[in-house]
Every structure is written in structure tokens, then in C-alpha cells.
C-alpha positions as CSV (number, residue, x, y, z in Angstrom):
1,M,-43.0,3.8,-47.8
2,E,-40.7,1.6,-49.9
3,N,-40.9,-2.1,-49.1
4,T,-37.9,-4.2,-48.4
5,K,-37.9,-5.8,-51.9
6,D,-37.8,-2.4,-53.6
7,I,-34.9,-1.2,-51.4
8,K,-33.0,-4.5,-51.9
9,L,-33.0,-4.1,-55.6
10,K,-31.1,-0.9,-55.3
11,L,-28.3,-2.3,-53.1
12,P,-24.8,-3.2,-54.2
13,E,-24.5,-6.9,-54.9
14,N,-22.0,-7.4,-52.1
15,L,-24.4,-5.8,-49.6
16,I,-27.3,-8.0,-50.9
17,K,-25.2,-11.0,-49.9
18,C,-24.8,-9.6,-46.4
19,V,-28.6,-8.9,-46.2
20,D,-29.3,-12.5,-47.3
21,F,-27.1,-13.8,-44.5
22,H,-28.1,-11.4,-41.8
23,G,-31.8,-11.5,-42.5
24,H,-32.6,-7.8,-43.0
25,L,-31.2,-4.5,-43.9
26,C,-30.1,-2.2,-41.0
27,P,-27.6,0.5,-40.3
28,G,-25.4,-1.8,-38.3
29,L,-25.0,-4.1,-41.2
30,V,-24.2,-1.2,-43.4
31,Y,-21.5,0.0,-41.1
32,G,-19.8,-3.4,-41.4
33,Y,-20.3,-3.5,-45.1
34,L,-18.6,0.0,-45.5
35,V,-15.7,-1.0,-43.3
36,A,-15.2,-4.3,-45.1
37,Q,-15.2,-2.6,-48.5
38,E,-12.8,0.1,-47.4
39,A,-10.4,-2.5,-45.9
40,M,-10.5,-4.6,-49.1
41,D,-9.4,-1.5,-51.1
42,L,-6.7,-0.3,-48.6
43,L,-5.2,-3.8,-48.0
44,E,-6.0,-5.3,-51.4
45,L,-7.9,-8.1,-49.7
46,K,-9.7,-11.1,-51.1
47,R,-12.2,-13.1,-49.1
48,S,-10.3,-15.2,-46.7
49,R,-10.5,-19.0,-47.3
50,D,-8.6,-19.7,-44.1
51,E,-7.0,-17.2,-41.8
52,E,-5.4,-14.8,-44.3
53,V,-7.5,-11.9,-42.9
54,V,-8.0,-11.2,-39.2
55,V,-10.7,-9.0,-37.8
56,V,-10.9,-7.6,-34.3
57,S,-14.3,-6.1,-33.7
58,E,-14.8,-4.0,-30.6
59,N,-18.6,-4.8,-30.5
60,D,-20.9,-7.7,-31.2
61,S,-23.3,-5.7,-33.4
62,C,-25.0,-6.5,-36.8
63,A,-21.8,-5.1,-38.5
64,V,-20.0,-8.3,-37.6
65,D,-22.1,-10.3,-40.1
66,A,-21.0,-8.1,-43.0
67,L,-17.4,-8.6,-42.0
68,Q,-17.9,-12.4,-41.9
69,I,-19.5,-12.5,-45.4
70,L,-17.2,-10.1,-47.2
71,L,-13.9,-10.9,-45.5
72,G,-14.4,-14.6,-44.7
73,T,-13.8,-14.2,-41.0
74,S,-15.4,-16.3,-38.3
75,T,-14.9,-17.3,-34.7
76,G,-14.9,-20.9,-35.8
77,K,-11.8,-20.3,-38.0
78,G,-10.2,-18.2,-35.3
79,N,-9.8,-15.1,-37.5
80,L,-12.7,-13.1,-36.0
81,V,-12.0,-11.8,-32.5
82,L,-14.9,-10.1,-30.6
83,K,-14.2,-7.6,-27.9
84,D,-17.5,-6.4,-26.5
85,Y,-16.5,-2.8,-25.7
86,G,-19.6,-1.4,-27.4
87,K,-17.4,0.7,-29.7
88,N,-18.0,1.1,-33.4
89,A,-14.4,0.2,-34.1
90,Y,-12.7,-2.5,-36.1
91,T,-9.1,-3.5,-36.8
92,I,-8.5,-5.5,-39.9
93,F,-5.1,-7.2,-40.6
94,S,-3.7,-8.9,-43.7
95,R,-1.2,-11.7,-43.0
96,S,0.2,-11.4,-46.5
97,S,1.1,-7.7,-46.3
98,K,1.5,-7.7,-42.5
99,K,-0.5,-4.4,-42.4
100,A,-3.4,-3.5,-40.3
101,F,-5.9,-0.6,-40.3
102,R,-8.2,0.4,-37.4
103,F,-11.6,1.9,-38.5
104,S,-13.6,3.9,-35.9
105,R,-16.5,6.2,-35.7
106,N,-15.7,9.5,-34.1
107,K,-18.8,11.5,-35.0
108,S,-22.5,11.4,-34.0
109,Y,-24.8,10.4,-36.9
110,Q,-26.7,13.1,-38.7
111,Y,-29.2,12.3,-41.4
112,S,-28.6,14.2,-44.6
113,G,-31.0,12.4,-47.0
114,E,-33.9,13.8,-48.9
115,S,-36.5,12.6,-46.4
116,K,-35.3,14.7,-43.5
117,E,-38.8,15.6,-42.2
118,E,-39.9,12.0,-42.3
119,F,-36.7,10.7,-40.7
120,T,-37.0,13.3,-37.9
121,R,-40.6,12.3,-37.3
122,L,-39.7,8.6,-37.1
123,D,-36.7,9.3,-34.9
124,S,-38.9,11.2,-32.5
125,A,-41.5,8.4,-32.4
126,I,-38.8,5.8,-31.7
127,S,-37.2,7.9,-29.0
128,S,-40.6,8.3,-27.3
129,G,-41.5,4.6,-27.6
130,K,-44.5,5.4,-29.8
131,A,-43.2,4.0,-33.1
132,N,-44.8,0.8,-34.5
133,E,-42.8,-2.0,-36.1
134,E,-43.3,-0.7,-39.7
135,E,-42.1,2.8,-38.7
136,K,-39.0,1.3,-37.0
137,W,-38.1,-0.7,-40.1
138,H,-38.7,2.4,-42.3
139,H,-36.4,4.4,-40.1
140,K,-33.7,1.7,-40.4
141,H,-34.0,1.7,-44.2
142,L,-33.8,5.5,-44.4
143,K,-30.7,5.6,-42.3
144,S,-29.1,2.7,-44.2
145,A,-29.7,4.4,-47.5
146,D,-28.3,7.7,-46.1
147,L,-25.1,5.9,-44.9
148,L,-24.6,4.3,-48.3
149,S,-24.7,7.8,-49.9
150,K,-22.0,9.3,-47.7
151,P,-18.3,9.4,-48.3
152,F,-16.5,6.8,-46.1
153,A,-14.4,9.4,-44.4
154,E,-17.5,11.2,-43.2
155,I,-18.5,8.1,-41.2
156,F,-15.3,6.4,-40.2
157,S,-11.7,7.4,-39.6
158,A,-9.1,4.9,-41.0
159,K,-5.6,4.7,-39.4
160,E,-2.8,2.2,-40.1
161,V,-1.8,0.7,-36.8
162,D,0.7,-1.8,-35.3
163,F,-0.9,-5.1,-34.8
164,H,0.1,-8.0,-32.6
165,V,-0.3,-10.9,-35.0
166,P,-2.4,-13.7,-33.3
167,P,-1.3,-17.3,-33.8
168,F,-3.2,-19.5,-36.1
169,A,-6.2,-21.2,-34.5
170,P,-4.9,-24.0,-32.2
171,L,-5.6,-27.6,-32.8
172,A,-5.6,-30.2,-30.0
173,R,-6.9,-33.7,-29.4
174,S,-10.0,-34.2,-27.3
175,E,-10.1,-36.3,-24.1
176,A,-12.9,-37.3,-21.7
177,C,-13.5,-35.2,-18.6
178,S,-12.9,-37.3,-15.5
179,K,-16.2,-36.2,-14.0
180,C,-18.9,-35.8,-16.7
181,G,-17.2,-37.9,-19.4
182,E,-17.8,-35.4,-22.2
183,M,-15.0,-35.0,-24.8
184,T,-13.2,-31.8,-24.3
185,M,-10.3,-30.0,-26.0
186,S,-7.2,-31.2,-24.1
187,T,-5.7,-27.7,-23.9
188,K,-8.9,-26.5,-22.1
189,M,-8.8,-29.2,-19.4
190,V,-8.1,-28.3,-15.8
191,G,-6.0,-30.3,-13.3
192,P,-2.4,-31.6,-13.1
193,E,-3.2,-35.2,-12.5
194,K,-3.5,-37.4,-15.6
195,D,-6.3,-39.4,-14.1
196,M,-8.3,-36.4,-12.8
197,R,-8.5,-34.0,-15.7
198,L,-11.7,-31.9,-15.7
199,C,-13.5,-29.7,-18.2
200,I,-13.9,-26.1,-17.0
201,P,-17.6,-26.4,-15.9
202,C,-16.8,-29.4,-13.8
203,S,-13.8,-27.8,-12.3
204,T,-15.9,-25.0,-10.9
205,Q,-18.6,-27.2,-9.3
């Protein structure tokens, strides 16, 4: 079995950045990497310093980390929107071109690499709950390498879509909750009375 260091040396530089951030190589991270690279080509994107690029991810999987690293999107900046539908689908929007593409997986994964017998054995061991940790990681690395070898169109469909442009991330002053005293974004406060404004947790107690 190849160790992680050996595999890492063979990865594209941009993917190595994603692995360093995410902590390990896995198929989910590769899905995000492939989508980000394709979006950068189709929309002529550069890494977003602010909110020039917007991503809507329909899952909260490992793929999101690659989208953050390569496209410069994050929930903190407000240009990464997570919709936990469990779907391997992503919409990426460029504010400069005002164009958006939705990338989605419509086919079940089929391994087509050189180690098919080994992959099938590992897949069976994982499905039966008999795989050890080393076998699980080797399975992830084989699948990751296989995904990287496939044409993008074999994994994802890409379709230009209409996109409701989200506003830029809102800014608002903070004020103290009348009950707990903790500083809270004023637009998130509950209550019409100026002297009885509550944070959301306090308003539900």
C-alpha cells in the first residue's frame, strides 16, 4: 500500500493546498477540488478576496473545504451558503460576469483504476464492517486517485443557470441583550420595545 506522503507528492499543487487545510486526502475533498477547478475555467475566476465569488453547496461534506481554499469562499465572509440537502451539487456564481453554473453528480460511482480487484475487496470489507482503519484509508486513496484520472464530464454535469444574487454580507452594530447582557447583532434581536430587546436564545426561554 502507498503511504499518504507518497500519494501527496503526486497530487496537483492546488489539491495539496486543500489537503493541508482539510487534514487528509479523501474522495469528498476531490469532488470539491474538481468542481472548483472547472468553475475557475468556465467562469474565469480568481480566488475571491471578498465576495466576488459566491458558492451555494447543497451538502456539508468534505468537498466544501476545497471550495473554500480554491475559491476563497467562507460562511464568515457570507459568500458560502450551505444547504444541507445531502446532494452532491454546487452552484457557483461570479459577481463580475453575473453568470452561474450548477454542478451536480447524476451517476453512481464506478471504480475504473488499475487496482480493481483490490478496490472491490476493500469496498466489500467496508460494506460488511470488517475493514480496519488502514484499509479504509487505502480505499479512500484509491477512489481519490481514480476520480482525478476521470474526465470531469464523467463525474459531474455542468449547467449554466439563473441565479438570485444574494446581497453582500450585512453589517450591523451590536447591542446588549436585555436579559443575558451579551452583545448581539442588532438585526438579530427580538422584541419591539427598545428597553426589552432580546437575543434569540433568551427570547425562546
